[in-house]
N, C-alpha and C positions, 0 to 999 in steps of 0.2 A: 517085653515080647520074647517068647521062646524061639529057639531055632526051628524054622519052618520044616526042615528036613526030618525032624523027629515026630512030626504029626502026620498021621495017615491022611491022604488026600480026600478020602470019602468022608472024613469027619470035619474037614475045614471048608470044603467047597472049592479047593484049589482046582484051577483049570476046568471050571464048570460055569455054565451060563444058566441063571435062574430067571424064569419068566413069571410075572404075577400081574393080576388085575385087581382093582378095587371097584366092584360094580356100583356100589352106592355113591361113588364119587366120579364115575365115568373116567377112570384113570387106569393106565397100564404102566408097567415098569419092567426094567431089566436090571439084574445085578450080576457082577462077575468079579472073580478074584483069580489072578494069574500067578502061578508059582513056578514049578518046574518047566512048564512050556515057555514061560517068559525067559528063564535062564537059557534054555536051549536056543531060542531065537536070537537073543543078544550075544550068544557065544560065537555066532557065525563070523563076526568081525571084532577087531580090537577097538571097541568104542570107548572113548573117554567118558567120565561120569556124566557130563552135561548131555552128550548124545544118547547115552543109555537112558537117562531120565526122560528125555523127549520121546524116544522111541517107545519106551514103556507106556507113557501117557497115550501115545497114538494107538498102540495096540489094544489098550483097554477100551478106548473110544470106538475103535473099529469093531471089537467084539460086541459092545453094547448096542451100537447102531445096527450091525449085521444081525443081531438077535431079533430085530424087528421084522426081518424077512420071514415069510410064512412057508414058502415052497422050498423043499429040499433041492439043492443044486443052484439056488439063487446066490448071487454074489454081491457083496458090498465092497467098494474100493474107496479108500480115502487117500487123497493126494494133496500135499502142500508144496507149492512151487514158488520160489522167491528169488529176489536179488538184492544185493546190498547188505546182507547179513552173513553170518557164519554158515548157515544151512541153506543149501540151494534146492534140495529135493527130499521129500519124505513120502514114502508110499507104503500103504498097508492094505491088505484085503482079507476078507472073511467069506468062507463058503462051506456050508454044511459042517460047521464046527472046526474047520481047518483055518488056521490063522498064520499069517506071515507078514513080514515088513522089513524095511531097511531105510537108512538115512544117508544122504550124501552131504558132506560138509567140508569146510576149509579148516584143516587141523590147527593152523597157526591162529586164525581168527577166533576159533572156538576156545583155544587155550587162554586167550586174553580175557574171556568173558567170565571165567570162574565156574564153579560147580552148579550154580542155580541162576543162570541168566534169564532176563526178561524175554518174553516172546518177541518183542520188537527188535531186540539186539540179536536174537537168533536168526530171524528171518529177514529183517529189513522190510521191504515192501513185497507183498505177494498175495496169493489167493489160496483158498481151501476149496477143493472140488470133492464132492461126495457123489458117487455114482452107484445107482441101484441097477442091477441086471437080474430081474426076476424071471423065473421059469414057471410054467411052460410058455408064458406069453411072449417072452423074449423082447419085450418093449423096454429098452434101456432108457433111463432118464437120469439127468444130472443136475445138481444145484451147485452154484459157485458163489462164495462170499469172500470178502476181503479177510486177510489174516490180521484181525484186530482183536483187542482185548488183552487180558492178562495171561491167557492160557489157550491151548487148543480146545479145552472144554468149553470155554466161553465162545470161541469161534463156532463150535458145533451148535451151541444153543442159538446163536445168531442164524445159523443155517436153517434150523427148524422154524424159527420165528419168521424169517424173510422168505425162504423158498417153499416151505411146507405150511406155514401159518398154523403150526401146532405148538401150543405152550409147552415148553420143555425145561426141565431142571436136570443138571448133571453135576454129580459130585465125584471127585477122584482122589485117590491116595496112593502114594508110592513110597516104599521103604526099601533101602539097600544097606546091607552090612559090608559091602565090598565083595563078598563071595556069592551072595544070593540076592535076588531082587523079588519083591512082592508088589503087585499093583492091583488095586481094587477100584471098582466104580459102581455107581448107581445112576440110572437114567429113569426119570418118571415123566409121563406125558398126560395131558388132558385130552380126552376124546370128546370133542364138542357134540352135545346133543345125542349121546347114545354110546352103547358099548362098542367094543372093537368089531369092525366089520360092517357097521352101518354107514350109510352115506352121511357125510358131514353137512349139516344144515347151516350152521354159522360158526364163526370163530369169535370168541370173546376172551381176550387175553387176561382180563381181570375178573373172570367168573368166580363167584364165591366158593364153589366146590374146588376149583383149581387152586385158589389162594390157600385153602385149608390144607390140601395135599402138599403144596409147595412148602408151606411152613414146616410140616412134619418131615418131609424129605430133606429139607434144607438144614435140619438139625443134625444130620449125619456127620459124625466126626471123622477126621482123617484116620485116627487110630482104629476106629471100628472097621473101616474098609480094608485095612491090611492086617488085622489081628488074626493070626492063625487059629486061635482058640474060640473064635466067634464064627459060627457057620453062617452062610448066606441066609438060610431059612430063619435063623435066630435074629439076624439083623433086620429082616423085613418085619418079623413079629414085633421086635422092639420098637420099630418106627410106627407101625400102623395097628397095634393090637386093640385099640379102642374102636376100630371100625367094625361094623356088624359082620362083614364078610370080606375075606381075602382069599382069592383063588391063586394057588401056587402050582406051577407046573415043574416037575422034576427037571433038574438042570441038564442041558445039552453038554456032553463032554467036549472039551476044546483040546486040539492037538496042533503041533507045528505042521503046517501043510504046504510046504514048498512042492510045486507040481512039475519041477524041472526034470526032464528025461531026455535021453538022446533022441528018442523017437519024436518027441515034441519039437525039438530044435531042428530036426531034419525036415519036418513039415514046414516050419517057418522059413528055413533057408531055401527050400524048394520054390518059394514064391519069388525069389530074386532071380533076375536074368543071369545067365552063365557068366557074362562079362563082369558083373558085380561080385559074384561068388569067387571068381578068379582073383580079384583084388583082395579078398578077405583071407585067402589061403596063406599060410606061413611057408617057411623054407622046406617043411616036410610035406607040403601039399595038403595040410589039414586046416580046417576052420575051427579055431578055438573060441568057444563061447563061455563067458564068465557069468554065472548066475549071481546077480547082486543079492538075492534073498538069502541064499545059503552058502555063498562063497565057494561054490564048486566049479571046476573047470571041465568042459566037455570038448574033447578033441574029436572032430567029426570029419570023416573022409567022404567027400562027395564032390 
């Protein structure tokens, strides 16, 4: 694998979300490969390798699932909360191509687990919550599943199976050379009895069309997902070139999207009674807010 920094982003598909459909199989998919944006998000904190790998995996999943939202301004939030393991909280969200995330962990416990710990060791017991906030309807809905399986990807597949009843296959790949990190992912779903946008008439998890698509998508290799010399378009063509028709929509650019501003925090703090704000103030009379996503401090006078 060549140094990713030497390859132009528009030739690799870095930090770009690709949408595609396979009409003849009633299937849709999303593919993403994160590069510079991933490095930018991970650099907000001094994450050890295991935490970096976990957050990279979560960010790819959030971009893939967030890419299923149709309306601009809609938001997808993925949150893993647990106890008994090294990681207590993992939060990522995606809105209009803006991606952010962070992870809270016990540094000593995480150090004992090594570079590639199992998900059970990372989280102990916990749950994964996926929240969709579509616009303009504003009807927020959430699905919750246990943090079970070998990876977050498997937990997300369980979410779609249990909460949405949509057959889903997810493949992920992460590569780090210590200085830079690349993470790629592929999500493919079966749209029962019709193309995207039609009412679902029934769900059949072992539908022949889905089994065919799942076999092809399941052949995706880890190295293909993170190879900077293989574009996302070429990857989709490699997997499904025997299909009569593949509809590909040009990728949505992805950027680091922390939305923290002093104005935002002023609005949030204004909701608290004055007595509570008084307890928050430091010796200078300021309320200091620490943004967990970007590790910035906001000293607010109010």
